[in-house]
C-alpha positions in Angstrom: 298.4 163.4 176.7 301.0 161.6 174.8 302.2 158.8 177.3 306.0 159.7 176.8 306.5 162.0 179.9 309.5 163.5 177.7 307.0 166.5 176.7 306.1 167.4 179.8 309.3 167.1 182.4 309.1 170.0 184.9 305.9 171.6 183.5 303.4 173.6 186.3 302.5 169.5 187.3 305.4 167.8 187.8 306.2 170.8 190.3 303.0 170.5 192.4 303.3 166.6 192.5 306.8 166.3 193.1 306.8 169.1 195.9 303.7 166.9 197.6 305.9 164.1 197.2 309.3 165.4 199.0 306.8 167.0 201.9 305.0 163.5 202.2 308.3 161.6 202.1 309.9 163.9 204.5 307.1 163.9 207.2 307.6 160.1 206.9 311.0 159.8 207.3 310.6 162.0 210.8 309.8 158.3 212.8 312.7 155.6 212.7 310.9 152.7 211.3 310.9 152.1 208.1 308.9 152.6 205.2 308.1 151.1 201.5 307.8 153.8 198.4 305.4 152.5 195.4 305.4 154.2 192.2 303.0 152.7 189.8 303.5 154.0 186.9 307.3 155.0 186.9 308.2 156.0 184.1 311.9 156.7 183.0 313.0 158.2 186.1 314.8 160.6 184.4 314.3 163.1 181.7 316.7 165.4 179.5 315.3 169.0 179.4 317.9 170.0 176.5 316.2 166.9 173.9 314.0 166.9 171.3 311.0 166.2 173.2 311.2 168.7 176.0 312.3 171.1 173.3 309.1 170.4 170.7 306.5 171.2 173.6 308.6 173.6 176.0 306.4 172.6 179.0 309.3 173.1 181.8 309.6 176.8 180.6 306.7 177.2 182.2 307.1 175.3 185.3 310.7 173.9 187.1 312.4 177.1 184.6 310.4 179.8 186.7 311.3 178.4 189.9 314.0 180.0 191.0 314.9 179.6 194.9 312.7 178.5 198.5 312.9 177.3 201.5 311.8 174.6 203.2 310.3 171.6 200.9 310.6 174.3 198.6 314.5 174.5 198.9 314.5 170.3 199.2 312.7 169.9 196.4 314.4 172.7 194.0 318.1 170.7 195.7 316.7 167.4 194.1 314.9 168.2 190.6 318.7 171.1 189.6 320.9 168.1 191.4 322.5 168.1 187.2 321.7 170.6 185.0 319.5 169.8 181.9 318.1 166.7 183.6 315.1 166.6 186.1 314.2 163.5 188.1 311.0 162.0 187.9 309.3 160.8 190.8 311.1 157.3 191.5 314.7 159.5 191.4 312.9 162.1 193.8 312.1 159.1 196.1 315.2 156.9 196.0 317.0 160.1 197.2 315.3 160.7 200.1 315.4 157.4 201.9 317.4 156.1 204.4 318.8 153.0 205.1 315.4 151.3 206.3 313.7 152.3 203.8 312.7 151.1 200.1 311.5 151.8 196.8 309.3 149.7 194.3 308.9 151.3 190.5 307.3 150.0 188.0 306.5 150.4 184.9 304.7 148.5 181.6 306.4 149.8 178.4 309.9 148.2 177.4 311.8 151.0 176.7 310.7 153.2 179.5 311.3 150.6 181.6 314.7 149.8 180.5 315.7 153.4 181.5 313.8 153.5 184.9 316.2 149.9 185.3 319.2 152.3 184.0 318.5 155.3 186.1 317.7 153.4 189.6 320.8 150.6 189.6 323.0 152.6 191.3 320.5 152.6 193.9 320.4 149.4 196.5 317.0 150.1 198.3 315.2 150.6 194.7 313.4 147.6 193.1 312.2 147.7 189.3 309.4 145.6 188.2 308.2 145.5 184.8 304.0 145.2 184.4 301.0 147.0 184.5 300.8 149.5 187.7 297.5 149.1 188.6 297.8 144.4 188.6 301.1 144.9 190.5 300.3 146.8 193.0 297.8 145.0 195.0 300.2 142.3 195.2 302.9 144.2 197.1 300.4 145.4 199.7 300.3 145.8 202.4 304.1 146.2 203.1 306.3 144.0 205.2 306.8 147.6 207.0 303.8 148.7 207.2 304.0 151.7 206.7 303.9 153.2 202.9 303.8 156.1 200.0 301.8 154.7 197.1 301.7 157.0 194.2 299.5 156.1 191.2 300.6 158.7 188.1 299.2 156.9 185.5 299.3 159.1 181.5 295.5 159.1 180.9 295.6 158.5 177.1 291.8 157.6 177.4 289.0 158.3 179.2 288.9 155.0 181.0 291.9 155.6 182.7 289.9 157.7 185.6 288.1 154.9 186.1 290.6 152.5 186.1 293.1 154.9 188.3 289.8 155.3 190.8 289.2 151.5 191.2 292.9 151.1 191.5 293.2 153.5 194.5 290.0 152.3 196.3 291.0 148.8 196.0 294.3 149.4 197.5 292.8 151.3 200.5 291.1 148.1 200.9 294.0 146.1 201.5 296.1 148.7 203.3 293.9 151.6 204.7 296.9 153.3 206.7 299.0 153.9 203.3 299.8 157.3 202.3 298.4 157.7 198.8 298.8 160.4 196.0 296.4 160.0 192.9 297.9 162.7 190.0 295.3 163.7 188.1 294.9 166.3 184.8 291.9 168.4 184.5 290.5 169.2 181.4 286.8 169.4 182.8 286.3 171.2 186.7 282.6 169.1 186.3 284.4 165.6 185.5 287.2 166.4 188.1 284.9 166.8 190.7 282.9 163.9 189.9 286.1 162.1 189.9 287.1 163.1 193.4 283.8 162.6 195.0 283.6 158.9 193.6 287.0 158.5 195.6 285.6 160.6 198.6 282.7 158.4 198.8 284.0 155.1 199.6 284.6 155.2 203.2 288.1 157.6 202.8 288.6 159.0 206.7 291.3 161.5 205.6 291.1 163.2 201.5 293.4 166.1 201.1 293.1 168.0 197.3 295.6 170.4 195.9 295.1 171.7 192.3 296.9 173.5 190.3 296.3 175.4 187.4 297.9 178.3 185.2 296.9 180.7 182.0 296.9 178.3 178.9 300.0 178.1 176.7 300.0 178.6 173.3 299.1 175.4 170.8 302.5 174.5 169.3 302.0 172.7 165.5 301.6 169.5 165.6 300.6 169.1 169.3 297.3 168.6 170.9 295.6 171.3 173.1 298.4 172.1 176.3 297.3 171.0 180.2 296.4 174.1 181.9 295.7 172.4 185.0 295.9 169.2 187.2 295.4 168.0 190.6 296.5 165.7 193.2 294.3 163.2 196.0 296.5 162.8 199.1 294.6 159.9 201.0 295.9 160.1 204.7 298.5 163.1 203.7 300.7 163.1 207.1 300.2 165.7 209.4 301.5 169.1 208.6 301.4 168.3 204.7 298.7 170.8 203.7 300.9 173.0 205.9 303.5 172.6 203.5 301.9 173.1 200.2 300.4 176.5 201.6 303.2 177.3 201.9 305.0 176.5 198.9 301.6 177.9 197.4 302.9 181.2 198.0 306.3 180.7 196.4 304.9 178.8 193.5 302.3 181.0 192.5 304.0 183.8 191.4 306.4 182.3 190.1 304.5 179.9 187.9 301.3 183.0 187.5 299.2 179.6 188.7 296.5 179.5 191.3 296.9 176.8 193.6 293.7 175.3 195.5 294.3 172.9 198.8 290.8 171.5 199.9 289.8 168.6 202.4 287.2 166.5 201.1 287.3 164.3 204.0 288.8 164.8 207.5 291.3 167.6 208.3 294.3 168.1 210.4 
């Protein structure tokens, strides 16, 4: 997978990830007390779907472009995702637009060009802070947040096989420091067995509530000069807010026929 998310913005995996993000933040907002959102791999925050990169892969054509309307969490997601024609918001921008005055966002990005774009994207938002650095290392220094309520999104590029190990270790270490936080860990699925082993490793570290959401589409045709396209991805959600699983089951009824996808939602530990 290419690190530059401009190639993948708005694809089927983004749809599932951002629907889950919208649901999680919506539930956190139900309590008056403020919370922090920490995004460990913020990217650039906003992506041009008419750019050369987006057109080269065309991944958004089998993702956000196919989703026309919906109610509940789908409707709220679409209002954010389609706020500006031909532009698709990354996780930090979606999150910050959902925050209240008592909430805040910390977005981390280590690649200089992406960091500069992210800082520009989030400059209008007073409740947003952008940090340049390694998301895994910066995360632990931010936990636990002063609010004692938080959502942590770990969404690395998985450029090599070691990324799975680093992501799992980061989640486990963060959970030990801030056990009541809500965590979302995104991962690509190239091998069902490897994905199951990855999720099982995390589930075996004393996490009381762990939800897994997978989405798969028919493998798109390969394009010249590109590697094998991704056709499945997953999310692990630690301490999902009550009702998130119901939100996502309702959303699945909309996105499965629209994206010609299959969504699986399973509790690996606990359950609502």
